[in-house]
C-alpha positions as CSV (number, residue, x, y, z in Angstrom):
1,M,0.0,0.0,0.0
2,V,2.7,2.5,1.0
3,V,4.8,1.6,-2.1
4,G,1.7,2.2,-4.3
5,V,1.2,5.6,-2.7
6,V,4.9,6.5,-3.2
7,L,4.8,5.3,-6.8
8,M,1.7,7.4,-7.4
9,L,3.3,10.5,-5.9
10,L,6.5,9.9,-7.9
11,A,4.5,9.6,-11.1
12,N,2.5,12.8,-10.3
13,H,5.8,14.6,-9.6
14,Q,7.4,13.4,-12.8
15,R,4.2,14.4,-14.8
16,H,4.2,17.8,-13.2
17,A,8.0,18.3,-14.0
18,V,7.3,17.4,-17.6
19,E,4.4,19.7,-17.8
20,Q,6.4,22.6,-16.3
21,Q,9.2,21.9,-18.9
22,Q,6.7,21.9,-21.8
23,N,5.1,25.1,-20.5
24,T,8.6,26.7,-20.1
25,N,9.4,25.7,-23.7
26,A,6.1,27.0,-25.0
27,D,6.5,30.3,-23.1
28,A,10.0,30.8,-24.6
29,V,8.7,30.1,-28.1
30,A,5.8,32.5,-27.5
31,A,8.1,35.2,-26.4
32,E,10.4,34.6,-29.4
33,V,7.4,34.8,-31.7
34,A,6.1,37.9,-30.0
35,N,9.5,39.6,-30.6
36,Q,9.4,38.6,-34.3
37,S,5.7,39.6,-34.6
38,S,6.5,43.2,-34.0
39,S,8.1,43.3,-37.5
40,T,6.4,40.5,-39.3
41,P,7.8,40.3,-42.9
42,A,5.6,39.8,-45.9
43,P,4.9,36.2,-46.9
44,G,7.9,34.6,-48.4
45,S,10.4,37.1,-47.0
46,A,11.1,35.3,-43.7
47,T,13.8,36.7,-41.4
48,T,16.4,34.3,-40.1
49,T,18.7,34.3,-37.1
50,Q,20.5,31.1,-37.9
51,S,24.1,30.7,-36.9
52,S,26.5,30.4,-39.9
53,Q,27.2,26.8,-39.1
54,N,23.5,25.8,-39.6
55,K,22.8,28.2,-42.6
56,G,21.6,26.2,-45.5
57,Q,21.1,23.0,-43.6
58,T,17.6,21.8,-43.0
59,G,16.5,18.8,-41.0
60,N,13.4,16.6,-40.6
61,P,10.6,17.9,-38.4
62,V,10.6,16.2,-35.0
63,R,8.1,18.4,-33.1
64,I,5.2,20.6,-34.0
65,Q,3.6,23.3,-31.8
66,V,0.5,25.3,-32.6
67,L,0.6,27.8,-29.7
68,E,-3.0,29.0,-29.8
69,A,-4.4,25.4,-29.9
70,D,-2.1,24.1,-27.2
71,I,-0.6,21.5,-29.5
72,N,2.9,20.3,-28.8
73,I,3.6,16.9,-30.2
74,A,6.2,14.7,-31.8
75,V,6.5,14.4,-35.5
76,A,7.5,11.1,-37.2
77,P,8.3,10.4,-40.8
78,G,5.3,9.8,-43.0
79,V,5.1,7.8,-46.3
80,Y,2.4,6.9,-48.7
81,N,1.9,3.2,-49.4
82,S,0.6,2.9,-53.0
83,T,-0.5,-0.7,-52.5
84,S,-2.8,0.0,-49.6
85,Q,-3.3,3.6,-50.7
86,T,-2.8,4.8,-47.2
87,W,-0.4,7.2,-45.4
88,T,1.5,6.4,-42.2
89,L,-0.7,7.4,-39.3
90,S,-0.3,7.3,-35.5
91,T,-2.7,8.0,-32.7
92,T,-0.1,10.0,-30.7
93,K,2.1,11.7,-33.3
94,A,1.8,13.9,-36.4
95,H,3.7,12.9,-39.5
96,Y,5.9,14.8,-41.9
97,A,5.3,13.7,-45.5
98,L,8.8,12.7,-46.7
99,V,7.9,13.5,-50.3
100,T,7.6,17.2,-49.5
101,P,10.4,19.7,-48.8
102,K,12.0,19.8,-45.3
103,P,11.4,23.1,-43.5
104,N,13.6,25.7,-45.1
105,S,13.7,29.4,-45.9
106,D,14.1,29.0,-49.7
107,G,10.7,27.6,-50.9
108,G,8.2,24.8,-51.1
109,N,5.5,23.3,-49.1
110,T,6.4,21.3,-45.9
111,F,3.4,19.0,-45.2
112,I,2.6,17.6,-41.8
113,Y,-0.6,15.7,-41.2
114,G,-2.3,13.8,-38.3
115,H,-5.4,12.3,-37.0
116,N,-8.3,14.4,-35.7
117,R,-7.8,13.0,-32.2
118,S,-7.3,14.9,-28.9
119,S,-3.7,13.5,-28.7
120,V,-2.9,14.8,-32.2
121,F,-4.7,17.5,-34.3
122,S,-8.3,17.8,-33.0
123,R,-7.6,21.2,-31.5
124,L,-6.5,22.6,-34.9
125,T,-10.2,23.3,-35.5
126,T,-9.9,26.1,-32.9
127,V,-7.2,28.1,-34.6
128,K,-7.8,31.3,-36.5
129,V,-5.9,33.2,-39.2
130,G,-2.8,34.7,-37.5
131,S,-2.2,31.8,-35.2
132,T,1.4,30.6,-34.8
133,A,3.0,27.2,-35.5
134,V,6.6,26.2,-34.7
135,V,8.4,23.3,-36.3
136,T,11.5,22.0,-34.6
137,T,13.9,19.9,-36.7
138,D,16.5,17.3,-35.9
139,K,19.1,19.9,-36.8
140,D,18.1,22.0,-33.8
141,Q,16.3,24.7,-35.8
142,R,12.9,26.3,-35.1
143,F,10.8,27.4,-38.1
144,I,8.1,29.8,-37.1
145,Y,5.0,30.2,-39.2
146,R,1.9,32.3,-39.2
147,L,-1.5,30.9,-40.3
148,R,-2.7,32.5,-43.5
149,T,-5.6,30.3,-44.7
150,I,-7.9,27.4,-43.8
151,N,-9.4,25.4,-46.5
152,T,-11.5,22.2,-46.5
153,T,-11.2,19.8,-49.4
154,T,-11.5,16.2,-50.4
155,P,-9.0,13.4,-49.8
156,T,-8.3,13.2,-53.5
157,D,-7.1,16.8,-53.7
158,D,-3.3,16.5,-54.2
159,S,-2.7,20.1,-55.3
160,L,-0.5,20.8,-52.2
161,F,2.1,18.5,-53.6
162,R,2.5,20.7,-56.7
163,Y,3.0,23.9,-54.8
164,S,5.9,26.1,-56.0
165,G,6.7,29.3,-54.3
166,P,7.9,30.9,-51.0
167,P,8.3,28.5,-48.0
168,I,5.0,27.5,-46.4
169,L,3.8,24.9,-44.0
170,T,0.6,22.9,-44.5
171,L,-1.0,21.1,-41.6
172,Q,-3.8,18.6,-42.4
173,T,-6.4,16.7,-40.4
174,C,-9.7,15.0,-41.2
175,T,-12.9,16.8,-40.6
176,G,-16.6,16.4,-41.3
177,A,-19.4,14.3,-39.7
178,N,-17.7,11.1,-40.8
179,F,-14.1,12.5,-41.2
180,Q,-14.7,12.4,-44.9
181,N,-13.0,15.8,-45.6
182,R,-9.5,17.1,-45.2
183,T,-8.9,20.5,-43.7
184,L,-5.7,22.2,-44.7
185,Y,-4.1,25.0,-42.6
186,T,-1.6,26.9,-44.6
187,F,1.1,28.9,-42.8
188,D,3.7,31.4,-44.1
189,L,7.2,31.3,-42.8
190,V,8.0,34.3,-40.6
191,G,11.4,33.3,-39.1
192,V,14.0,30.7,-38.3
193,T,16.0,30.4,-35.1
194,N,18.3,27.9,-33.4
195,A,16.4,25.7,-30.9
């Protein structure tokens, strides 16, 4: 009995410590975004504060945060299986479509998708134009984006894969009464920093 209580207290303490660290990280990102927001560049003209050693290097996304929706989750590689005609999906992570450009300040559409579940992207439905997303890569860079548009489409709409232009981020989740639609959240890059 005593061991059970101690284990429960320890688990609660560890959970609280993790939550505090996540809140601290989110607060730091929010402050950084606020500093950059005071001089938000036009879409496609992102400012960067990368060190010269990371300049030009991009990495795979490993974490996505959407500050206004309280989303802060891991990102795993995502691939399309042409035999089963399905994408890699998880009930606890978002996925970066490996066929799209990595986050960068040059151009292209970085595509991250996930289930409409409380542990993944269900809270995306609460964001509004102007909301902030932060993608952290395995190269210790943070790409900061501002939401420009929200568009609902069909699962067969593959136009996002043909995008050519300034760097953007597209987040996608299923919507509709039977999750038959796909809602796309398109963000413009506003800055890049070291994590």
